Each structure stands twice: as C-alpha cells, then as structure tokens.
N, C-alpha and C positions, 0 to 999 in steps of 0.2 A: 707572388712568390718572391722571396728575397734570396733564398739559398736552395740548393738542389736537395731533393729527397733521396738521391741515389744511394748514399751511404746507409741511410736508415732502411730503405727497401732491401738493399743487398743483405744487410745483417739479418733482417727479418726472414727473408726468403731462404737463405742458406741454412737457417735454423729450423725451417718448417717444411722444406721440400721432402724430407724423409717421410712425412705423413702420406705421400703419394707413391713412395718407392716400395717395390716388392722384391727386387733383386738388383744385381749390378746393371742389368740392361732393361728391366721391365718396370713400367710405371703405370699407375692408374690415373684416369682423368680426374677423378674426385677422390676424397678420402675413403669413400665406400668403394669396394672392389669393382673397378670398371677398366680392366686392363686393355690396352690397345697400343699398337706400335706408334700411332699418332701421339699418344701420351709421352712415350720415350722421346720423340722428336721435339715436342713442346718443352720438355724438361731440358733438352740440349739448348734450345733457343733461349730459354730463360737464363740458364747459366752463362751462356755466351754474352747476353746483353749486359750482364754484370761482370764480364771479363774473368770468368772462372777458368783456371788453368788445368785443363784435362791432363791426366797423367798418360804416359805412353800406353799403359795397359788398358786404361779406360777408352782411349781412342781406338785401339785395336778391337776390344770387346764390343763397343758400341757400333763400330764400323762393320764388323762381321755380322752383328745382329741385324742391322739395317739392310745390308746386302743380301741377307738370306731371303728377303722378300722380293727380290728382283727376278723377273721371268727372263730366262736367257734368250728366248726367241724374239720378244718384242722390246725388251729392256724396260718394261713397265714394272713398277713395284706394286704388288697386290696383297690383299689381306682378306681372309675369310671367303665370302661368296664370290669375290672377284677372281679368285685363283683359277677358276675353270674357264674363264673367257676374258682375259685381259685384252682391252682394246682402247683405241684412242678417242672413243666417244663415251667412255665411262668416266663421269666426273670424279667419283671416289678414287678410281685407279690413278688418274692424272693428278689429283690432289696429293695422294701419297707419294707419287713419283717425284713431283717437283719439290715437295717438302723434304723428302729423303735426300734429294740432290743438294738442297741447301744445308741440311744437317751434316752430310758427308763433307761438304766444302769446309764447314766449321771445324770438323775433326781432322781435316787434311787427309782424308781417305778417298781413294778412287772408287767410283762405282764399277761393278764387275763387267757390265755389258753396255754397249752403245744403245742409245734410244733409236729404235728402228721405226720411225714414223713414215718413212717412204715418201716424203714430200720433197721433190727434187727441183721444182721450177716455180715460177711466179703463178702460173695458172693453177697449180695444185695448192698453193698457199691460199689463193682467192677461193678455190673450191672448198677447202676445209672450213674457212671462215664463213662462207656462205651457208654451208651445211649446218653449222652449229648456231646460226641465226644472228650473226653480228650485223649484217646489212639491214635486217628487219628490226633490230633493236630488241631482240628477245632477252628476257631476264635469264641470267645464267650464262649467256654467250660470252660475257666478259671473262669468266673463269677460263673457258676453253681457249679464248684468244690469248690470255696470259700464259696458259700452259704451253701453247705453240710458240709464243714469244720467248719463253724461257729455253725451250729446246733449240730454237734458232739462235738465240743469244749465246748459248754454250758453244754451238758449232762455230759461230763467228769468233768467239774468244779462243777456240782451239785452232781455228784456221782463218786468219784475217781475209783470205781470198774468198771465203764463202759469203755470198751477199744476199741470201734468202731473207734475212731479217729486214733488208731494205724493202722487199716486196710487202712484208708485213706492215711496215709503216706506210707505204704507198696506199695500201688498201684502207687503212684506218684514216688517213688524211683525205681520202676520196669519199668515204661513206659516213661521216659523222653527222649527228643530228644538229642542224644549224640553230635550233631553238634552245638547246641547253649545252651545246659544246661537247656532249658526250656521245655514246653510241647506243643509248637506250631510247626506244620509241614507244608510241602508243600512249595511253592514258598514264601508264606508270612512268613514262618518260617525263612527266610533270611532277613527279613525287620523289620521295626519298630513295626509291629504287634506282633512280637515274645515276646517282653517284655511287651507290653500293655496287652496282653492276660495273661501272666504268673504272673504279679504282684499280681493277686488275690490269686493264690496258695502260692506264696511266703509270702504273709501276714500271712497265717496260719503257715507256717514254722517258720516265725519270732516270732509269738506269743508263740509257744512251744519251741523256740530256737533249732530247728532241723537243721542238716547239709544238704547242697545240694551238691551232688557228683561233678557235673561239674560247679561249681561256676565261675571258671576262664573264661570258654567259654562265660558264661553269661555276665560277666563284660566286656570282650573284645568286645562283640557285641554292648553293649550299648555305650561304649566309641566311637566306630566307627560311631555311629549315632548321636553324638553330633555335632551340626552345629556351625557356627561362633559366634552365640549368646549364646551358651550353652544350646540350646533347643533341643527337641528330637521328635517332632511331625511329622506327615505326612506333615502338612503345615509349611512353613517357618515362624518363629516367635513363634512357640511352641503352647502349649495348656495346660489348667489347669490340665487335667488328665494325658496327655502324659508326661509332665515334672515331675509331682509328681511321676509317675510310675518309671521313670528312676532314679531319685534322691533317691527314697526309696530303690530300689534294689542296687544301687551303695553304699549306706550307709551300708546296711546289708551284701552284698557279697564282697564288695571292701574294704571300710574303716575298717570294723570290722575284716576282714580276713587279713588285712595288705597287700592287693594286689593292685598295681598301685595307691597307696594312693596319691602321689604328683600330678599325672595326674588328678586324680579325684577332688582333691581340687582346681586345676586350673580351671577345668570345673565348679565347684560349684560357684566360684566367678563370672564367666560370667553369669551363670543361675540366680544367686541372683540379679545381677544388671539389667538383662533383665526383671525379674518378676516385679521389682519395676517400670519399665517403662510401665507396663500394667495397672497401676492405673489411675483411672479418678476421677471425683468429687464425686463418690458414693462408690467406691471400686475397685475391680479388674475385668478384663474381660478375655474372653477366648484368644483373639488374636487381637491386634491393630497394627500389623506390616505388615501382608500379604497384606493389602489393598493398600499399597504404592509400591508394587512390580510391575515392568514393565517386561513383559514376556521375551523379547529378551535382554534388557539391563541388567537384573539381572538373567540371565540364570544359573549362578554359585550357586544361592540359592537352586537349585534343585539337585545338583551334589554331590554324595557320592563316594569318590575315592574307586575304587575296588568293588563297589556294584551297578551294573546297575539296579537291581530289585528295590532297595529302591529309586534310583534316578527317575525311571519311575513312581513309586507309588506316589512320592512326586509331580511330575509334573502333574500327572493325578488328584490328590487331589486339587491342585491349580486351575486347569481349571474347575473342578466341582464346587469348592467353588465360583469361579468368576461368574459362571452361576447363582448361587443362591444368587447373590449380597452379598457374604461373610456373609451368615447366617448359623446357624446350628439348629438342631431340637432335643434336648435332649429328652429322653424317659419320663422324668418327667415334661416336659413343655407342655402347651396347645397350643403353637404356636411357630413358628421359632423365634430365638433370634439372633440379630446381633452379630457377633464375637467380635465387638469392644464395645458392651454394657455390662456394669457390671451386674453380676447376682450372686445370693447367692452361687451357686455351685462353681463358679470361685473364689469368695471371700474366701470361706472356703479352697479350695484346693491350691490356690496361697499362702495364709498365712501358711497353713500346710507345704508346700514346703520350705518357708522361715524359718519356725521353725526347720525343720530337718537340713537344711543347717547350721543355726546358732548353733544348738546343736553340730554339728560336728566341725565347724570352730572356734567358739569362746567360746564353752562350755556354751552357754546360757541356764540357768535353769528356765527362767521365763515362757516359753510356757508350757501349760498343755496338754499333750497327753492323749488320751483315754486309758482306761485299759481293755476294752471289746475287744474280738477278732474281727478284721475287719479293714476296712479303718479308719485311724485316730490313730491306735495303732503304737507306736514307742518304 
C-alpha cells in the first residue's frame, strides 16, 4: 500500500450507511430488516472511526436510546430475552453492556447507573475469573475476563485509588499458558482458538500498557496460522473478528516489541489486500472466499504445516459451514446471516483492521481509534 484508503472508504460508507438505517436511532445489522441495538452501536463505531461529527441532538437521542436498555439494579444493558434475568455470567448481557459503555463514551453521554458487579477485593476477582474458566483456558473465558477488565478499568479511571484492576493483572500473569503465551488451554490452545479467545484480555493489557511475559510464543503461534491470503480464521478466507484479533495482537506484541517485524509486515500486506476483496456494494462481509472452495481440489487450503489440530479444525469448520449454506448466526443477530452478505459488524471490524495495518505500515493518522478500554482501542 502506498497511500491510505481512508478517504475512499469514508466517502463510500457515509454514502451507503443509510441502507442499514431505519430511524434516527435504529439500525439493521444487514440491508434486510434485522433490527438490533447492537446494530445502532456498530453504526456509531463506524462513524466514529471516520471522525463523524455527531450533532448535539444526535448525541442526546442516541444516548437516551442506549441508556433505555440499562437495568437500574445491576447496571447491565439488556435486550430481548435477557431483560428478565440480567446477570454477570450472561455473555450477551455483558457484550451489550461493554459495547454500550464504549458507544456512550464516544457520544460524551454518561450511563445512567453504576455497574453493580459486587466484586470488592482480590479474592472475589480471582473467584469470578475462575468461575468463567480463565484458569482452565476455557473457550469464551477471554470475553468474560475482558468484561470484568473493562468494569474495573472504568472504576480505576474514575477513582485512581481503586486498585482492583491490579488484581486482574496479577491473576492473568499467574495463570497464563506457557506453551502459547495466552490463556487458552487443551487441544484448542494449539489452534486458532488460542488467540481468538485471548485477544479480549490482551485488549486490557494494551489499554494499560502492561507487559506480557510470553509474548514471543504468542507472536510465533499467530504467524504460524497465517494462510496464503494473510487471514487467520478457522474458515479459509478469514473472518472479520478472527483477522482483527490476529492483527491487533501482532501489532501490540510483535511490531511494538520489535519481534519478527519484517515477517509481520509481509503478512499485513496480504491481509490488507484480502480485506479489500471482501467489499461489496454496501460494505464489507465476513467471508466471500470460502464459497468458491472445492473440497478435494483445494485441500491445501486446510493444511497448516506442523499443526494437524488446526488443520483438522479448519476442515471441520468448512464442512459445517457448507452444511449451513455458508451462513453464520452472531449473538446480536435475529437470524442467520450469509457469510458473503455485508453487515455492520463486519464493516466496522474490517475497517478497524485496515486502520491498524495502515497505522503501522504507512503511519496513517486519519483513522480515529476509541479511547475507552475495549474493542476499538488502539
């Protein structure tokens, strides 16, 4: 890449976001009607990445809309089935809560109620992280660790005397997997799942600029899982989340540390070009490559040298995806979405990945990264 794609993408997106808009505050995840408060949040993130100047009325209306989802007793933001039992072990509840906190931060609007997680000392921090499976390296535990990390980070930002986030770091520095530098264990700890799970904790490490002990093992593992297109997902052709996860970690633990920099930059170029190929007439999609793969003819698409576990997982994911007619069902969607169909989550994450790559490769300063701890911070 010789120059930034920022201006081109900004012009395109601001001209096409209306296809997903249903009112001043409500958006659909896809062009087909698939309304969700998550879609509204993703639209805010996309606009902010391109330095959109929200009017005062837009800020108030969007802020009121998001705050209307907050439960006054727990402080958790809930939608649909979660309204009846909001709790701190519900992944969708905490996804919506932390994403809403980020969106409100962008808008400059305060959340109405405090997050009442009732964790008040180090032993309770450890107990929560144990219960969600961080020490055991359970898939999905990274999300919950990040959620707690965001809550504790906000408390530290509001009150510098609050030191519970230090206990969060103490736990993670004590119980990481020495084989991959992450917090993912078992057979999946040798696969793509290792960094997909761990990026959530690493986001908190990056926000507070904390060191990771085994960062070289982490970088080595991700580089091993870069395919011929510079993508990193279970499915050949990549995925909006998976590719962002890998690029984000390689930037923080590779480029910043001066480790395997030239190899990483070569990968970044391939990733960048491949992401641009996932664009359609409305934005970016999850994956428009895998649908063209022929199982026997393209068998090498599934092979990772020296890693049979990842190879088997990739093949299995392809077969499962083919059965579902190459669709996926994100937690924030009301229905399955075609992998090749543009959606607001993919539009945000694909552009966010382009932004991180450009920031590293050509020192592009136009993109606007979030300042609140969580996804979108760089």
